[in-house]
C-alpha positions as CSV (number, residue, x, y, z in Angstrom):
1,M,15.7,28.0,6.1
2,K,15.5,29.1,2.4
3,I,11.8,29.7,1.5
4,I,10.3,28.8,-1.9
5,R,8.8,31.8,-3.8
6,L,5.5,31.6,-5.5
7,I,5.3,33.2,-8.9
8,A,1.8,34.0,-10.4
9,C,1.5,33.3,-14.2
10,T,-1.8,33.1,-15.9
11,G,-3.5,31.7,-12.9
12,L,-0.6,29.4,-12.0
13,V,1.9,29.4,-9.1
14,F,5.2,27.7,-8.7
15,A,7.1,26.2,-5.8
16,G,10.5,27.6,-6.7
17,T,11.7,29.7,-9.6
18,G,12.7,29.2,-13.2
19,V,9.8,26.9,-14.2
20,A,7.7,27.9,-17.2
21,C,3.9,28.0,-17.0
22,S,2.1,24.8,-17.5
23,T,-1.3,23.3,-17.7
24,P,-3.1,23.5,-14.3
25,V,-3.3,20.2,-12.4
26,E,-6.9,18.8,-12.5
27,D,-8.8,16.9,-9.9
28,E,-7.6,13.7,-8.3
29,A,-8.1,10.3,-9.9
30,T,-11.2,10.1,-12.1
31,G,-14.3,8.4,-10.8
32,Q,-14.0,9.8,-7.2
33,V,-17.0,11.2,-5.3
34,R,-16.2,14.8,-4.9
35,S,-16.0,16.0,-1.2
36,E,-16.0,19.7,-0.7
37,V,-18.1,20.5,2.3
38,I,-17.8,22.5,5.5
39,Y,-19.9,21.1,8.4
40,G,-20.8,23.7,11.0
41,D,-17.8,26.0,11.7
42,D,-14.9,26.0,9.2
43,D,-12.4,24.0,11.4
44,R,-9.5,24.1,8.9
45,E,-6.2,25.5,10.4
46,E,-2.7,25.9,9.4
47,P,-0.2,23.8,11.4
48,F,1.2,27.0,12.9
49,T,-2.2,28.3,14.1
50,Y,-3.4,25.0,15.5
51,S,-4.1,25.0,19.2
52,D,-1.7,22.1,20.0
53,P,1.6,23.0,18.4
54,V,3.2,19.7,19.5
55,W,0.7,17.7,17.7
56,A,0.9,20.0,14.7
57,Q,4.6,19.3,14.5
58,R,3.9,15.6,14.5
59,V,1.4,16.0,11.8
60,L,4.1,17.8,9.6
61,D,6.4,14.8,10.2
62,F,4.1,12.1,8.8
63,T,1.6,13.8,6.4
64,V,2.6,13.7,2.7
65,A,1.1,15.2,-0.4
66,L,0.7,13.2,-3.6
67,V,1.7,15.6,-6.5
68,P,1.6,14.7,-10.2
69,T,5.0,13.6,-11.4
70,S,4.7,15.9,-14.4
71,A,4.5,19.0,-12.1
72,V,7.7,18.3,-10.2
73,D,11.1,19.6,-11.3
74,D,13.8,18.0,-9.1
75,S,16.9,19.1,-11.2
76,D,18.1,21.0,-8.2
77,P,17.9,18.8,-5.1
78,N,18.1,21.7,-2.8
79,D,15.3,23.6,-4.4
80,I,12.5,21.3,-5.6
81,Q,10.1,23.1,-7.8
82,I,6.4,22.2,-8.2
83,A,4.2,24.0,-10.9
84,G,0.4,24.3,-10.5
85,P,-2.4,26.8,-10.0
86,D,-3.5,28.8,-6.9
87,W,-6.9,27.9,-5.6
88,I,-8.6,30.7,-7.5
89,G,-7.0,29.4,-10.7
90,R,-8.0,25.7,-9.9
91,D,-11.6,26.1,-8.9
92,D,-12.6,29.7,-9.6
93,V,-13.2,30.1,-5.9
94,C,-14.3,33.5,-4.7
95,P,-11.2,35.7,-3.9
96,D,-12.3,36.4,-0.4
97,E,-12.5,32.7,0.6
98,R,-9.9,31.6,3.2
99,F,-6.7,30.4,1.5
100,A,-8.0,31.5,-1.9
101,T,-4.6,32.8,-3.1
102,Q,-2.5,29.8,-1.8
103,P,-1.0,27.2,-4.2
104,A,-3.2,24.3,-4.9
105,L,-0.6,21.8,-6.2
106,A,-1.5,18.4,-4.6
107,D,-3.9,15.8,-5.9
108,C,-4.3,13.6,-2.8
109,S,-3.0,13.1,0.7
110,G,-1.3,10.3,2.6
111,T,0.2,9.3,5.9
112,L,3.6,7.8,6.6
113,I,2.9,4.6,8.7
114,D,6.4,3.0,8.6
115,D,9.9,4.1,7.5
116,D,9.0,3.6,3.8
117,L,5.3,2.9,3.7
118,V,2.5,5.4,2.9
119,L,-1.2,4.8,3.5
120,T,-3.6,6.6,1.1
121,A,-6.8,6.0,-0.7
122,G,-6.8,3.4,-3.5
123,H,-8.4,5.8,-6.1
124,C,-5.6,8.3,-5.5
125,I,-2.9,6.3,-7.4
126,N,-3.2,3.5,-9.9
127,N,0.4,3.5,-11.3
128,C,3.6,4.2,-9.4
129,G,4.8,6.7,-11.9
130,D,1.8,8.9,-11.6
131,S,2.7,10.7,-8.3
132,R,5.6,12.0,-6.2
133,F,5.3,12.0,-2.5
134,V,6.1,15.4,-1.0
135,F,6.6,16.1,2.7
136,D,6.7,19.6,4.3
137,Y,4.2,20.9,1.8
138,A,2.9,23.6,4.2
139,M,2.9,27.4,4.5
140,N,5.7,29.1,6.3
141,P,4.4,31.5,9.0
142,S,7.2,34.0,8.7
143,T,6.7,34.7,5.0
144,G,3.3,33.4,4.1
145,Q,5.0,31.3,1.4
146,L,5.6,27.6,1.0
147,N,8.3,25.9,3.0
148,Q,11.4,24.9,1.0
149,I,11.2,21.5,-0.5
150,T,14.5,19.5,-0.9
151,S,15.4,16.0,-2.0
152,D,14.9,14.7,1.6
153,D,11.2,15.7,1.3
154,L,10.6,14.1,-2.1
155,Y,10.0,10.4,-2.7
156,S,8.7,8.1,-5.4
157,C,6.5,5.0,-5.3
158,V,8.2,1.7,-6.2
159,D,5.5,-0.9,-5.3
160,F,2.0,-1.3,-4.0
161,I,2.0,-3.6,-1.0
162,T,-1.8,-3.8,-1.2
163,W,-4.5,-2.0,-3.3
164,Y,-8.3,-2.1,-3.0
165,R,-11.1,0.0,-4.1
166,D,-14.8,-0.4,-3.7
167,P,-16.7,2.8,-4.7
168,S,-19.3,2.1,-2.0
169,G,-17.0,0.4,0.6
170,A,-13.3,0.2,1.6
171,D,-10.8,2.2,-0.4
172,Y,-7.1,2.0,0.4
173,T,-3.6,1.3,-0.8
174,V,-0.2,1.0,1.0
175,V,2.7,2.4,-1.1
176,R,6.3,1.4,-0.7
177,L,8.5,4.4,-1.3
178,D,11.8,4.3,-3.0
179,R,13.8,4.6,0.2
180,P,13.2,5.1,3.9
181,V,12.0,8.6,4.8
182,V,14.7,10.8,6.4
183,G,14.2,12.2,9.9
184,R,10.5,11.6,10.3
185,Q,8.5,9.5,12.8
186,P,5.6,7.5,11.3
187,A,2.1,7.9,12.6
188,A,0.7,5.5,15.2
189,V,-2.0,3.3,13.7
190,R,-5.0,1.7,15.4
191,V,-5.1,-1.9,14.3
192,S,-8.1,-3.0,16.4
193,S,-11.1,-4.1,14.3
194,E,-13.6,-3.0,16.9
195,P,-15.9,-0.2,15.7
196,L,-15.4,3.3,17.0
197,E,-18.2,4.8,19.0
198,E,-20.7,7.0,17.2
199,D,-21.0,10.5,18.5
200,E,-18.4,9.8,21.1
201,T,-15.1,9.7,19.2
202,D,-13.6,13.2,18.5
203,L,-11.8,13.2,15.1
204,I,-9.1,15.4,13.4
205,V,-8.1,15.1,9.7
206,H,-4.9,16.2,8.2
207,G,-4.3,16.7,4.5
208,F,-4.4,19.0,1.5
209,P,-7.9,20.2,0.7
210,R,-8.2,21.1,-3.0
211,G,-4.4,20.7,-3.2
212,L,-3.8,23.5,-0.6
213,P,-0.8,23.4,1.7
214,L,-1.3,21.2,4.8
215,K,-4.4,21.9,6.9
216,L,-5.7,20.3,10.1
217,A,-9.4,20.2,10.9
218,D,-10.9,18.9,14.1
219,G,-14.4,19.5,15.6
220,A,-15.8,16.3,14.0
221,T,-17.4,13.0,15.2
222,I,-18.6,9.8,13.8
223,R,-22.2,9.8,12.6
224,S,-22.5,6.1,11.8
225,N,-20.7,2.9,11.0
226,A,-21.3,0.9,7.9
227,S,-22.7,-2.5,8.7
228,S,-19.7,-4.1,7.0
229,L,-17.3,-2.0,9.1
230,D,-15.5,-1.2,5.9
231,F,-15.9,2.5,6.7
232,F,-17.6,5.1,9.0
233,V,-19.4,8.4,8.2
234,A,-18.2,11.6,9.8
235,N,-18.8,15.4,9.6
236,L,-15.2,16.2,8.7
237,D,-14.4,19.5,6.8
238,T,-12.8,17.9,3.8
239,F,-12.4,18.5,0.1
240,V,-11.1,16.8,-3.0
241,G,-7.4,16.6,-2.3
242,N,-8.2,15.4,1.2
243,S,-8.8,11.9,-0.3
244,G,-6.2,9.6,1.3
245,S,-6.0,11.9,4.4
246,G,-5.3,10.3,7.7
247,V,-8.3,10.6,10.1
248,F,-7.2,10.4,13.8
249,D,-8.8,9.9,17.1
250,L,-8.2,13.3,18.7
251,D,-7.8,11.7,22.2
252,T,-5.4,8.8,21.4
253,H,-3.7,10.4,18.4
254,E,-4.0,7.1,16.6
255,L,-4.7,6.9,12.8
256,V,-8.2,5.3,12.7
257,G,-9.1,5.8,9.0
258,I,-8.6,7.2,5.5
259,L,-10.8,9.9,4.0
260,V,-12.2,8.5,0.7
261,R,-15.4,10.2,-0.4
262,G,-18.2,12.5,0.7
263,A,-20.8,15.1,0.0
264,Q,-20.8,16.9,-3.3
265,D,-19.5,20.1,-4.9
266,F,-19.1,23.8,-4.3
267,E,-22.0,26.2,-4.5
268,P,-22.1,29.1,-6.9
269,D,-22.0,32.7,-5.7
270,E,-24.1,34.3,-8.5
271,D,-23.4,37.8,-7.2
272,E,-19.7,37.3,-7.4
273,D,-19.6,35.0,-10.4
274,C,-17.4,32.5,-8.5
275,V,-17.9,29.4,-6.3
276,R,-17.8,28.8,-2.5
277,P,-17.5,25.7,-0.5
278,K,-20.8,24.1,0.4
279,Q,-21.9,24.7,4.0
280,C,-23.9,22.1,6.0
281,L,-25.0,21.9,9.6
282,N,-23.1,19.2,11.5
283,D,-25.9,16.7,11.1
284,E,-26.8,17.6,7.5
285,C,-25.8,16.4,4.1
286,R,-24.5,12.9,3.4
287,G,-21.3,13.1,5.5
288,E,-17.8,12.1,4.7
289,D,-16.8,8.4,4.3
290,V,-13.7,7.1,6.1
291,T,-12.3,3.6,5.4
292,Y,-11.3,2.0,8.6
293,A,-7.5,1.8,8.9
294,F,-7.5,-1.8,10.2
295,R,-8.9,-2.9,6.8
296,A,-5.7,-1.7,5.1
297,V,-3.5,-2.9,7.8
298,Q,-4.8,-6.5,7.7
299,A,-4.4,-6.6,3.9
300,M,-0.8,-5.2,4.2
301,C,0.3,-7.4,7.0
302,E,-0.5,-10.6,5.1
303,K,2.1,-9.5,2.4
304,T,4.9,-7.7,4.3
305,V,6.7,-7.3,7.5
306,S,6.2,-4.0,9.3
307,D,6.3,-2.5,12.7
308,V,2.6,-1.9,12.3
309,C,2.1,-5.6,12.0
310,S,2.0,-7.7,15.2
311,C,0.2,-10.5,16.8
312,G,-3.4,-9.3,17.5
313,D,-3.7,-7.0,14.4
314,G,-6.2,-9.5,12.8
315,A,-3.9,-10.5,9.9
316,C,-1.8,-13.6,9.7
317,G,1.5,-12.1,8.7
318,P,4.3,-13.9,6.7
319,L,6.2,-14.7,9.9
320,E,3.2,-15.7,12.0
321,S,1.6,-19.2,12.3
322,P,-1.2,-20.8,14.3
323,A,1.4,-21.8,16.9
324,S,3.0,-18.3,17.2
325,C,-0.2,-16.3,17.0
326,A,-3.4,-18.2,17.3
327,S,-5.5,-15.0,17.5
328,D,-4.5,-14.0,14.0
329,C,-3.8,-17.4,12.3
330,S,-6.6,-19.9,12.7
331,C,-8.3,-22.3,10.4
332,G,-11.1,-20.4,8.6
333,D,-9.4,-17.0,8.4
334,G,-8.8,-17.3,4.6
335,V,-5.0,-17.6,4.8
336,C,-3.1,-21.0,4.4
337,S,-0.8,-20.3,7.3
338,T,2.5,-22.0,8.1
339,G,1.6,-25.5,9.5
340,E,-1.7,-25.6,7.8
341,S,-2.5,-27.9,4.8
342,T,-5.3,-29.2,2.6
343,S,-5.8,-32.0,5.2
344,S,-5.6,-30.0,8.4
345,C,-7.4,-26.9,7.2
346,P,-9.3,-27.4,3.9
347,A,-11.3,-24.2,4.5
348,D,-8.1,-22.1,4.0
349,C,-5.8,-24.4,1.9
350,Q,-7.2,-25.5,-1.5
351,L,-4.0,-26.0,-3.5
352,E,-1.1,-28.3,-3.0
353,V,2.2,-28.9,-4.7
354,L,3.1,-32.4,-5.5
355,Y,6.8,-33.4,-5.7
356,D,9.0,-36.0,-7.2
357,E,12.7,-36.1,-8.0
358,H,12.3,-37.2,-11.6
359,T,15.9,-37.7,-12.9
360,P,18.6,-37.6,-10.2
361,Q,22.0,-36.4,-11.5
362,P,24.9,-34.8,-9.5
363,N,25.3,-31.7,-11.7
364,W,21.6,-31.0,-12.0
365,V,18.9,-30.3,-9.4
366,T,15.8,-32.1,-10.9
367,P,12.6,-31.4,-8.9
368,G,9.4,-32.4,-10.5
369,I,6.3,-30.4,-9.4
370,Q,2.7,-30.6,-10.1
371,V,-0.2,-28.6,-8.6
372,R,-3.4,-30.1,-7.5
373,N,-6.7,-28.4,-6.6
374,A,-7.9,-30.2,-3.5
375,G,-10.8,-27.8,-3.0
376,T,-14.4,-27.9,-4.0
377,D,-14.3,-24.9,-6.4
378,S,-12.5,-24.5,-9.8
379,L,-9.5,-22.2,-9.5
380,Y,-7.4,-20.3,-12.1
381,V,-3.7,-20.8,-11.3
382,G,-2.1,-19.2,-14.3
383,S,0.7,-16.9,-13.3
384,A,0.8,-18.4,-9.8
385,I,4.4,-19.0,-8.5
386,V,5.8,-22.2,-7.2
387,R,9.0,-21.7,-5.1
388,Y,11.7,-24.4,-4.6
389,Y,14.4,-23.6,-2.0
390,F,18.0,-24.9,-2.2
391,T,21.6,-24.2,-1.0
392,K,23.9,-23.1,-3.9
393,E,27.4,-24.6,-3.5
394,P,28.5,-24.5,-7.2
395,T,30.1,-21.3,-8.5
396,G,28.7,-19.5,-11.5
397,T,25.2,-18.5,-12.6
398,L,22.2,-20.6,-12.6
399,A,20.1,-21.7,-15.5
400,G,17.0,-23.8,-15.7
401,E,14.7,-25.7,-18.1
402,C,11.8,-28.1,-18.2
403,W,12.4,-31.6,-19.5
404,G,9.6,-32.8,-21.8
405,C,7.1,-30.1,-20.7
406,S,4.4,-29.1,-23.3
407,T,4.8,-25.5,-22.2
408,T,8.1,-24.3,-20.6
409,P,7.3,-22.3,-17.5
410,A,9.3,-19.1,-16.8
411,M,11.9,-19.7,-14.2
412,S,13.9,-17.1,-12.2
413,F,16.6,-17.5,-9.5
414,H,16.9,-15.3,-6.3
415,E,18.9,-15.1,-3.1
416,V,17.2,-15.5,0.2
417,P,17.5,-12.1,2.0
418,G,20.3,-11.8,4.6
419,G,22.2,-14.8,3.3
420,G,19.4,-17.2,4.1
421,C,19.7,-20.0,6.6
422,A,21.3,-23.5,6.9
423,D,18.9,-25.2,4.4
424,A,18.3,-22.4,1.9
425,T,20.5,-19.7,0.4
426,H,18.6,-19.4,-2.9
427,Y,15.2,-20.2,-4.4
428,V,13.8,-20.6,-7.9
429,D,10.5,-19.1,-8.9
430,V,8.4,-21.1,-11.4
431,E,5.5,-19.3,-13.0
432,L,2.7,-21.7,-13.9
433,P,1.3,-21.5,-17.4
434,S,-2.3,-20.4,-18.0
435,V,-4.6,-23.1,-16.7
436,S,-7.8,-23.5,-14.6
437,L,-8.1,-26.5,-12.3
438,A,-11.4,-28.2,-11.6
439,P,-11.8,-29.9,-8.1
440,S,-9.3,-32.7,-7.9
441,G,-7.6,-31.5,-11.1
442,T,-3.9,-31.2,-11.6
443,T,-1.5,-29.4,-13.9
444,E,0.9,-31.5,-16.0
445,Q,3.9,-32.9,-14.3
446,L,6.6,-30.2,-14.7
447,R,10.0,-32.0,-14.8
448,L,12.2,-28.9,-13.8
449,A,16.0,-29.0,-14.0
450,F,18.6,-26.5,-13.2
451,H,22.4,-26.3,-13.0
452,A,25.3,-23.9,-12.4
453,S,27.4,-22.5,-15.2
454,S,30.5,-24.2,-13.6
455,W,28.8,-27.6,-14.0
456,Q,29.9,-28.5,-10.4
457,A,27.8,-30.8,-8.3
458,F,25.1,-29.8,-5.9
459,N,24.8,-31.3,-2.4
460,Q,21.0,-31.7,-2.2
461,S,21.0,-33.1,1.3
462,N,21.0,-29.6,2.7
463,D,18.4,-28.2,0.4
464,H,15.1,-27.2,2.2
465,S,12.8,-28.4,-0.5
466,Y,14.7,-31.6,-1.4
467,A,12.9,-34.8,-0.4
468,G,14.8,-37.5,-2.2
469,G,13.4,-39.9,-4.7
470,S,10.8,-41.6,-2.6
471,W,7.9,-39.1,-2.8
472,N,6.4,-40.2,-6.1
473,W,4.3,-37.1,-6.7
474,A,3.1,-36.5,-3.1
475,P,2.5,-33.2,-1.4
476,N,5.7,-31.5,-0.3
477,P,5.1,-28.7,2.3
478,K,8.7,-27.5,2.0
479,I,7.8,-26.1,-1.4
480,T,5.7,-22.9,-1.3
481,M,3.1,-21.6,-3.7
482,Y,1.8,-18.0,-4.1
483,R,-1.4,-17.0,-5.9
484,L,-2.2,-13.3,-6.3
485,G,0.8,-12.5,-4.2
486,V,-0.4,-14.5,-1.2
487,R,1.1,-17.8,0.0
488,V,-1.4,-20.6,-0.5
489,F,0.7,-23.7,0.2
490,G,3.9,-24.7,2.0
491,D,6.2,-23.5,4.8
492,E,9.0,-21.1,4.2
493,P,12.5,-22.3,5.2
494,C,14.1,-19.6,7.4
495,P,12.1,-18.7,10.7
496,G,12.3,-15.0,11.4
497,V,13.5,-14.1,7.8
498,F,10.9,-12.3,5.6
499,I,11.1,-13.6,2.1
500,P,9.1,-11.2,-0.1
501,P,6.2,-12.9,-2.0
502,P,6.2,-12.5,-5.8
503,N,4.3,-9.5,-7.1
């Protein structure tokens, strides 16, 4: 394997060659609580010095570094170059500290949990363009230099499946990468919402402390659980750069949490005019906060389909219902599931879509829609999406309008993934204008209409959402509605087919 050379240049080092010196990369996202503490013994290890080499190799497979996009030169796909400081240049750490001369290029850490999904801390990334996701960012034992980074190790963010950050609570995001990761097995994730036992659960954390190449650190346990079960506190040896790191149960090798914040700062070494990591006894200092993984899993599984998501994970997924998974989907769980409605489960279902075919014509589809707030609280529904499903027989492109509407809503047409099903090959998304609905309040009646550029006729009898002309502005559960990216009304048309919710 070709190895990346590191070039010193005014305190900076480079993964690769031919990159000019640039400004050192600063700390991870602003507003974080710094976490730079060694509890008891310094348990940080290189993957190749860790006592369990099989597990160390697994960790290399699924652990990913978040590196500033501006620091990455991917012009040569076989020799990706990353510019940044060594640890001395980044923090003025004392030269005799462990790992002091290694490159410190990463801002945060993450864990691959599905073929194209990475779990990390919410504060680590606010915009997809901020970071690149780099696998194999680790030292090579033969040369003492970084492993070679190629295009198969480098990925970009294209979407946030879920993002949440409470500075004193849960902190997580699940990022969708630009493509499935090549040749790597994702980590196993603990989806149980039961708290882990304090002082009884041995932990190990994997990540990039202060941006250093991959380190493993075990020898830690859980000190306490937050009463909310949003996070637990542990005595992990972690630093800034470890934010987003996967924290694992050492016995089961399951991902149980995400490192998000901790005790503060280095300590100055006045004799040497440099800084050293703060040292605490195992039961001293504030400890390190770790968001429970199940919090992120539950939020993710309500919005996407993944091997991580299954009946019993605590989230009513887009392909689950009270009939198929009563343990996850039940009235009162906050999700308006398939089969639930404002009448059968008012606790979860507050909005409903009323329907009428307003002006039947063979060359047009003319659904009328109106949204009603059946709940007891006022709701803002601006930018919510109403989705009407149909089968497209006419050739040509589709175009839509709203007849007699005071404000024309945005309309966009899409194909159902995989060719759809017998009653739905396409759908139209209608974005509601800005409006708040008081209890029992309604939007105006939106008399939608769309046609094909060929002006051929539609056969509406095989359209999932078509209900004929007898409805007279009544709730139609075959039309779906999404608010804040989550389905809040209606049943989707193709069982077993995941239709992505609107962003």
